[in-house]
N, C-alpha and C positions, 0 to 999 in steps of 0.2 A: 442485531448485527447479522448481515447476510452470511450464511455459511460459505466457506471456500472448500471445494472438494477437488474439482478438475476443471481446468480452464483451457479451452482451445481458442486461440485468437492470433491475430496479426501482432507482431512485435515491432516496435519503433526503436531505432538505435539513437542513443544520445550519449556518445562516448566521451563525455567531459568529466574530469575528476573534480572533486570538491564543489559540487553544486550545492549551495547552501539553501536554507529554508526561505530566505528573502528572495532568492532567485526563483524558487519553486512557486512561492506566492508572496509578491511584494506587500509591504506594510499597509499600503492604502486599501487593500482588500480585506483587512482584518477587523472591519467595523461591525461585523455581524457574528452572531453565534449560530447562525443557520448553516447547515452543511450543503444546502442546495444553492446554486448560482455562483459558486466559487470557480467553476471551470473557466469563466471568462478572464480570470486573473492568472490562471496557471501559466508559468513561464512567461509572464507578460512582456518583460523586456527582451526576451529572446524572440517572441512571436510577433511583436509589433515594433514599428519604428517610432520616432519622436512625434509623428503626426497621427499615430494610432493605426497606421496601415500595416496589414500583414506582411511579414518578411517571407517571400516565397521560398527562400533557401532553408528556412527552419523546418526541421523534420516533421513536426506535428501540423504544419501548414500545408504539407504535401498531400495530395488526394489519396495516394496509396496507403497513407498511415492514418486517415481520418477515423477509421474504425478500430484503431489499435487498442488492445486490452492489456498489453504487456509493454513495459519500458525496459530497455537494456541500457544501463547507465554506467558511468565511470566510478572509480573508487571514492570512498568517503561521501557517498550521496546523503544529502539531508543534514549536512553539518550546519553550524550556526545556531541561531536562537531556537528555543524549544516550542515552536508554534504548532499546535495540533491541527491548525487550519491547512498545513501543508499536505498531509495525507488526505484530508477531506477534499482538497482541490483536485488531487490526482484521481481520486475515485469519482468525483463529480464529472470529470472529463471522460470517464469510462475506463480508466486503467484499474486493474485489480491486482496486478503483480509488478514488482520492480526487481530486476535481476542486476546485481552489481558485485564487484569484488569485495566491497565492504560498505557499511553504513555507519553514520554517526549514531551513537548509542541511544540517545533520547528519541531521535526520529525512528529508529528501529523498533523501540518499544511502543511508540505511538501507532505504528503501522498495525501491530497485532491488536491493539485496543479498538481499531476502527475497521478491521476486515480487509486491509491491504496487505498482501503477502510479500514480505521482503525475502528474496532468495540470494544467498551468498554462494558464489562459485569462484574458483581460482581465476586470476586475471587472464591467463591464457585461454581458458574456456570462454570467458566473457568476450574476449576479442574475436575468437572464432565464431561465436554466435552473431556478433555484430557484422562480421563479413558475410555470413550466410543470409541474414535478413536483408542486407543491402542487395544481394544478388538473387533473391527469391521472393515470389509473391505468395508462397505457401505459409500457412499458419504454424504456430508452435503450440506445444501442449505442456502445461504445468500441472502435474498430478501431485497434490499434497499428500494423499493417502500413501502413494508409492514413493514419495519424495524423489520424483524424477522430473527432469526437463527434457522434452523431446524436440530437437531442432528441426528446422524446415526440411533438412535432408534425411531425417530419421535417426540421427545420432541421439543416444540416450545418456544423459548426464545425471548423476545422483547428487543430491544436496542434503545436508544435515540440518536438523531443526530441533529445538527443545521439545520433548515429548508432550509436556503440559501445554505449551503454546500451540503445538500442532493440533492437539485434541480440541482445544477451545476454538480454533479457526474452523475445524471440520464441523463443529456443532454450532458455530455462529454465536459464541458466548463472549460478550464483553464483560467488564467488571460488574455492571448492573445486572446483566443476565445471570452471572454466576451467583449473585446474592439472591435473585429471585428463585433460582433452583432450590434454595434452602428456605423458601418462604414458609412452608408448613412447619418446619422445625423452629423457625424464628417465632412464629405466632404461638406455638405450643410453649416455648420458653417464656414468652411475655405473659401468657395466661398463668403459668405456674409461679411467676415472680411479681405478680401485681401487688402493689402496696395494699395492706389490709389494716382495717381499724385496730387500734390498740385493744388487746384482750382477745382478738379473734384467733382461734387455734389454727 
């Protein structure tokens, strides 16, 4: 998993509450276990009309947000079914951080397992950030080590995050990586506990 330390990027505003995982990545794009190529299905029904033509009014179809690395969303983002493909699709599109007043619990957990940083800020601060990014072409900064978000105008907002999850994100450790850190100890344990023939001391 790629470590997350400090991200400087354009932010795209999507101030809709209760965006579920089927809206983030519709079910027809779940036929693969590969993490690459899912960007084409991200927010598909928001991004394209019934004939597959891009909707010019959708934020991620607008040229100024093509390089966005941060998404500013509404409350309860990622609700619905527990599909890990949803954070995969967001990251494949180039997004590394989602800022919202709140997240669905399973989606929130899946983000940390895949290197996508979910930042919870009070609703009023999220609304203020949304207004700023609509009015500015400047990037934002998300600093995980300092636990701060710096808005386009330079306002610094603090966020809280579980210390263990923060450290794993900083080091780029998912569940498999955590196990591999202990590989030497696991191998030593296995050597010391190998089955021995009967009568062997």
